C-alpha positions in Angstrom: 10.0 17.2 18.1 6.3 17.6 19.0 3.3 18.2 16.9 2.8 21.5 19.0 5.6 22.9 17.0 3.6 22.7 13.8 0.5 24.4 15.4 -1.3 21.1 16.3 -2.5 19.7 19.8 -1.3 16.1 20.6 -4.7 14.3 20.6 -3.8 10.8 19.5 -2.3 8.4 22.0 1.5 7.6 21.6 1.9 3.8 22.2 3.6 2.4 19.0 7.2 1.2 19.1 9.6 0.3 16.1 8.4 -3.2 16.0 4.7 -2.2 16.2 5.5 0.1 13.1 7.3 -2.5 11.2 4.6 -5.3 11.8 2.1 -2.7 10.7 4.0 -2.2 7.6 4.3 -5.8 6.8 0.6 -6.5 7.5 -0.4 -3.6 5.1 2.0 -4.8 2.4 0.8 -8.4 2.9 3.8 -10.8 2.7 1.7 -13.2 0.6 0.4 -10.4 -1.7 1.6 -12.1 -4.8 -0.7 -15.0 -4.4 -3.6 -12.8 -5.8 -1.9 -11.0 -8.6 0.7 -13.6 -9.8 -1.2 -14.7 -12.9 -1.5 -11.1 -14.3 2.2 -10.3 -13.7 3.2 -13.7 -15.0 1.3 -13.2 -18.4 2.5 -9.4 -18.7 6.2 -10.3 -18.0 6.3 -13.6 -19.9 7.3 -15.5 -16.7 9.9 -13.1 -15.3 7.7 -12.1 -12.3 10.7 -11.8 -9.9 12.3 -9.2 -12.1 9.1 -7.2 -12.2 9.2 -7.2 -8.4 12.9 -6.3 -8.2 12.3 -3.4 -10.5 9.4 -2.3 -8.5 11.2 -2.7 -5.2 14.1 -0.5 -6.5 11.5 2.3 -7.4 9.9 2.0 -4.2 13.0 1.9 -2.0 14.0 5.4 -3.3 10.4 6.6 -2.4 10.9 5.0 1.1 14.2 6.9 1.4 12.3 10.2 0.7 9.5 9.2 3.2 12.2 8.6 5.8 13.9 12.1 5.2 10.5 13.8 5.5 9.2 12.0 8.5 12.3 13.0 10.3 11.7 16.7 9.4 7.9 16.7 9.9 6.7 14.0 12.5 3.0 14.6 12.1 0.2 12.5 10.9 -1.0 13.0 7.1 1.7 11.1 5.2 2.6 12.6 1.7 0.0 15.2 2.5 1.6 16.7 5.5 5.1 16.4 3.8 4.3 18.1 0.6 2.2 20.7 2.6 5.3 21.6 4.8 8.0 20.8 2.3 6.5 22.7 -0.6 3.4 24.7 0.2 -0.3 24.3 1.3 -1.9 24.1 -2.2 0.6 21.3 -3.3 0.3 19.6 -0.3 -3.6 19.5 -0.7 -3.1 18.1 -4.1 -0.7 15.5 -2.9 -3.1 14.6 0.0 -5.8 14.5 -2.5 -4.0 12.3 -4.9 -2.9 9.6 -2.4 -6.4 9.9 -0.8 -7.6 8.0 -4.1 -5.1 5.4 -3.0 -5.8 5.1 0.6 -9.6 5.5 0.4 -10.0 2.7 -2.3 -7.6 0.2 -0.9 -9.8 -1.2 1.8 -12.6 -1.5 -0.8 -10.1 -3.6 -2.9 -9.0 -5.7 -0.1 -12.6 -6.6 0.8 -13.6 -7.2 -2.9 -10.7 -9.6 -3.4 -11.6 -11.4 -0.3 -15.3 -11.5 -0.7 -14.9 -13.1 -4.3 -12.4 -15.6 -3.0 -14.9 -16.8 -0.1 -18.0 -16.6 -2.3 -16.3 -19.4 -4.4 -15.7 -21.4 -1.4 -19.2 -20.9 0.0 -21.7 -19.9 -3.0 -24.7 -19.9 -0.7 -23.6 -16.7 0.8 -24.0 -13.5 -1.2 -20.8 -11.4 -2.0 -22.2 -8.6 0.0 -22.3 -10.6 3.3 -18.6 -10.9 3.3 -18.1 -7.4 2.6 -20.4 -6.4 5.5 -18.5 -9.0 7.9 -15.0 -7.7 7.0 -16.0 -4.1 7.3 -17.8 -4.4 10.7 -15.0 -6.6 12.1 -12.2 -4.3 11.2 -14.2 -1.1 12.1 -14.7 -2.3 15.5 -10.9 -3.2 16.1 -9.8 0.1 14.7 -12.1 2.2 16.9 -10.9 0.4 19.9 -7.4 1.9 19.3 -4.3 1.7 17.3 -2.8 -0.4 20.2 -5.4 -3.1 20.0 -4.9 -3.2 16.3 -1.3 -3.6 16.7 -1.9 -6.7 18.8 -4.2 -8.2 16.2 -1.6 -7.5 13.5 1.1 -9.6 15.3 -1.3 -12.8 15.4 -2.2 -12.3 11.8 1.2 -11.7 10.6 2.5 -15.0 12.3 -0.1 -16.8 10.2 0.7 -15.3 7.0 4.4 -16.3 7.5 3.4 -19.9 8.3 1.4 -20.2 5.0 4.4 -18.5 3.2 7.0 -20.9 4.6 4.8 -23.8 3.9 4.6 -22.9 0.3 8.2 -22.2 0.0 9.3 -25.4 1.5 6.7 -27.4 -0.6 7.9 -25.5 -3.6 11.4 -26.2 -3.2 10.9 -29.9 -2.6 8.8 -30.1 -5.8 11.5 -28.4 -7.7 14.1 -30.7 -6.4 12.0 -33.6 -7.3 11.5 -32.3 -11.0 7.7 -32.0 -10.6 6.4 -30.7 -13.9 9.9 -31.2 -15.4 11.1 -28.1 -13.5 14.1 -27.1 -11.6 15.5 -23.9 -9.9 16.8 -21.6 -12.7 17.8 -18.0 -13.6 15.1 -17.6 -16.3 12.6 -16.0 -13.7 15.0 -13.1 -13.5 16.1 -12.9 -17.1 14.9 -15.0 -20.0 16.8 -13.7 -23.1 14.4 -15.3 -25.4 11.4 -13.4 -24.0 12.8 -10.2 -22.5 11.3 -7.0 -23.6 11.6 -4.0 -21.3 8.3 -2.4 -22.3 6.6 -5.6 -21.4 8.5 -6.0 -18.1 7.4 -2.4 -17.2 3.8 -3.2 -17.9 4.1 -5.8 -15.5 5.8 -3.6 -13.0 2.7 -1.3 -13.1 0.7 -4.3 -11.9 3.4 -5.6 -9.4 3.8 -2.1 -7.7 0.3 -2.6 -6.1 2.1 -5.3 -4.0 4.3 -2.6 -2.5 1.8 0.2 -1.8 1.2 0.4 1.9 4.8 0.9 3.3 4.1 4.6 3.1 1.1 4.0 5.5 3.6 3.9 8.4 4.0 7.5 8.3 0.3 8.2 9.0 0.9 6.9 12.5 3.7 9.6 13.2 1.6 11.0 16.1 1.1 7.7 17.8 4.7 6.5 18.1 6.8 6.6 21.4 10.5 7.1 20.7 12.5 9.2 18.4 11.1 10.7 15.2 13.6 8.6 13.0 11.7 5.5 14.0 9.0 6.0 11.3 11.6 6.3 8.5 13.5 3.3 9.7 10.4 1.1 9.9 9.4 2.3 6.4 12.7 1.3 4.8 12.8 -2.0 6.8 9.4 -3.2 5.9 9.9 -2.5 2.4 13.0 -4.5 2.1 11.7 -7.3 4.1 8.5 -7.8 2.2 10.5 -7.2 -1.2 12.6 -9.9 -0.7 9.7 -12.3 0.4 8.0 -11.4 -2.8 11.1 -12.2 -4.9 11.7 -15.6 -3.3 7.9 -16.9 -3.6 7.4 -15.8 -7.1 10.8 -17.2 -8.3 9.9 -20.6 -7.1 6.2 -20.3 -8.4 7.7 -19.2 -11.9 10.2 -22.1 -12.1 7.6 -24.6 -10.9 4.8 -23.4 -13.2 6.9 -22.8 -16.4 5.2 -24.3 -19.4 2.1 -25.0 -17.3 -1.0 -24.0 -19.0 -2.9 -21.5 -16.6 -6.5 -22.2 -16.4 -7.4 -18.6 -15.1 -5.1 -15.6 -14.3 -6.9 -14.9 -11.0 -6.2 -18.4 -9.8 -2.8 -19.0 -11.4 -0.9 -19.1 -8.2 -3.2 -21.5 -6.5 -2.8 -23.9 -9.5 0.9 -23.8 -9.0 0.5 -24.3 -5.2 -1.6 -27.6 -6.1 1.1 -28.7 -8.2 3.7 -28.1 -5.4 1.9 -29.7 -2.5 -1.7 -31.1 -3.7 -5.3 -29.8 -3.1 -4.7 -29.0 0.6 -1.9 -26.4 -0.3 -4.1 -24.9 -2.9 -7.1 -24.5 -0.5 -4.7 -23.1 2.3 -3.3 -20.3 -0.2 -6.8 -19.3 -1.2 -7.9 -19.0 2.5 -4.8 -17.2 3.3 -5.3 -14.7 0.5 -8.9 -14.2 1.3 -8.3 -13.5 5.1 -4.9 -11.5 4.7 -6.5 -9.2 2.5 -9.9 -8.9 4.1 -8.8 -8.6 7.6 -4.9 -8.0 7.9 -4.5 -5.7 5.1 -7.9 -4.1 5.2 -7.4 -3.5 9.1 -4.2 -1.5 8.4 -5.4 0.4 5.4 -8.5 1.5 7.2 -6.4 2.7 10.2 -4.0 4.7 7.6 -6.8 6.3 5.6 -8.7 7.3 8.8 -5.3 9.2 10.0 -5.1 10.9 6.6 -8.6 12.1 6.7 -8.1 13.0 10.5 -5.2 15.4 9.3 -6.8 16.9 6.4 -10.1 17.5 8.4 -8.0 18.9 11.4 -6.6 21.6 8.8 -10.1 22.1 7.5 -9.2 21.1 4.0 -11.9 18.3 4.5 -15.1 18.5 6.7 -13.7 19.2 10.3 -16.0 16.4 11.8 -13.5 14.0 10.4 -10.9 15.2 12.8 -13.2 14.3 15.8 -11.3 12.0 18.2 -13.2 9.4 20.3 -13.2 10.4 24.2 -12.3 7.2 25.3 -10.2 5.4 22.8 -8.3 8.4 21.5 -8.9 7.6 17.9 -10.3 9.3 14.9 -13.5 7.3 15.0 -15.6 9.6 12.6 -13.1 9.1 9.9 -12.9 5.3 10.5 -16.8 4.8 10.3 -16.8 7.0 7.1 -14.0 4.9 5.5 -16.1 1.9 6.3 -19.2 3.2 4.5 -17.1 4.3 1.4 -15.6 0.8 1.4 -18.9 -1.0 1.2 -20.2 1.4 -1.7 -17.1 1.1 -3.7 -16.5 -2.7 -3.0 -20.0 -3.5 -4.3 -19.5 -1.0 -7.4 -16.1 -2.7 -8.5 -16.6 -6.3 -7.5 -16.7 -7.3 -11.1 -14.0 -4.7 -12.1 -11.2 -5.4 -9.7 -8.5 -4.8 -12.3 -9.5 -1.4 -13.0 -10.0 -0.4 -9.3 -6.2 -1.8 -8.8 -5.0 0.8 -11.7 -6.9 3.6 -10.3 -5.3 3.1 -6.8 -1.9 2.8 -8.3 -2.4 6.1 -10.0 -3.4 7.8 -6.8 -0.4 6.5 -4.9 2.3 7.0 -7.5 1.3 10.6 -8.4 1.5 11.3 -4.7 4.8 9.9 -4.5 6.1 12.2 -7.4 5.3 15.3 -5.2 6.9 13.6 -2.2 10.3 13.5 -4.1 9.9 17.1 -5.0 9.2 17.9 -1.5 12.4 16.4 -0.3 14.5 18.3 -2.8 12.7 21.8 -2.0 12.9 21.4 1.7 16.3 20.1 2.0 18.4 21.4 -1.0 16.6 24.8 -1.6 15.5 25.7 1.9 18.1 24.2 4.1 21.0 24.2 1.7 21.8 20.7 2.5 25.1 19.4 1.5 23.8 15.8 1.6 23.4 15.5 -2.3 22.9 11.7 -2.2 20.2 11.7 0.3 18.4 15.0 -0.7 18.9 15.1 -4.4 20.2 12.1 -6.3 17.8 9.8 -4.5 14.7 11.7 -5.0 15.5 12.4 -8.6 16.0 8.7 -9.2 12.8 7.8 -7.4 10.9 10.5 -9.4 12.1 9.0 -12.8 11.0 5.4 -11.9 7.7 6.4 -10.5 7.3 8.7 -13.5 8.1 5.8 -15.9 5.8 3.3 -14.3 2.7 5.8 -14.4 3.2 6.4 -18.2 2.8 2.6 -18.7 -0.4 2.5 -16.8 -3.9 1.5 -18.1 -5.5 4.4 -20.2 -8.9 4.6 -18.4 -7.0 4.6 -15.0 -5.1 7.6 -16.3 -8.1 9.4 -17.4 -10.0 8.7 -14.1 -7.0 9.7 -12.1 -6.3 12.9 -13.8 -10.0 13.9 -13.6 -9.7 13.3 -9.9 -6.7 15.5 -9.5 -8.5 18.4 -11.5 -11.5 18.0 -9.2 -9.1 18.3 -6.3 -7.7 21.5 -7.7 -11.1 23.0 -8.3 -12.1 22.0 -4.9 -8.9 23.5 -3.4 -9.7 26.9 -5.3 -13.1 26.9 -3.6 -11.7 26.3 -0.3 -9.4 29.2 -0.4 -11.1 31.6 -2.6 -14.8 31.1 -1.8 -14.9 29.9 2.0 -11.3 31.7 2.7 -10.0 28.6 4.5 -6.6 30.0 5.9 -3.4 28.2 5.9 -2.3 26.4 9.2 0.3 28.4 11.1 3.6 26.7 11.2 6.8 27.5 12.9 9.5 26.1 10.7 
């Protein structure tokens, strides 16, 4: 099914295979993501970090199933924006896109901020803005060159991340076997009856879910895939399962190894445990790996994703049409890519000392968009198409909706206020587009 069926012109270059999509998803998700947020999740869950990741993965897997169904029905760029637009209607689609825009457009800023803070600790002589500028310029140049070039860079970065992760896992298992810190491999990281409290664990899940955000970004590359339309959904589910398993394994080892250990700082908790497992060299290795995996790998993928979402919304004239401008040589949405770079620098500087708040705001944007995605699946397949596949098109979306909704209710109050305000602004903006500027709905042949 081509994009022409939906009233669009094929402008982006189709070069990506299933493995390119899978690698892109893994890079965006960051296999070592728990390194940077482990302390906060451990504190909130009373040491049951793997349990928080398991619950988070269960919620996200149902969302991944919904993405798979909608990417098969509507193989166009735009992620949840396109799916809600075509699966429900134009106005709800805009709100879905507006909601997840809060996630996508802020994630690069978050990754740059985390990396800049980490590297500033290593080299205090260089100001934090230096690292922000360095990472932003580097990633912008690669993304403008083309998604194929980005895919090649992703493969190299992913290999390095896996090397660091394997090193930690091996060192951690050896340390547990030796009884370092009087520890051993136990079931307590999954369930500790003396500390278990569902409300506390769900609070931890609201933090852990950040590590899963990004699997959905694969769908933004739908118009650059060579092959069947099912590849996007297949890669989305596979990426989530692979990285979820890795999150559980590494945090299980860290939780058992660090049990009873007095953590000096929640920001550096994982690195403290890494030092316990292998010494200062492993501590420094995990710090540097976190800095560069977030600042280059994840930011590279997230910038590519948001530029495609802006391209899609600009093409429909729901955002300034200039954002849909494609580079004549590289066939990439370069105006959108540069715009994201500018926003990332501004937001990165503004939230450099408020990374926790930025994290919660990002989570709100993604999760609220996911709610509309699940509704889109039910409406398109069950109501429009009269589907008889009740498990795929009704049961799974309902379960995903309930889990995501529960996580949303347990989020930081200030983040909820900011997020709801953002959606209200989007509703007003959409009203002005339709009623004042008379922007017409894209013609669809469904």
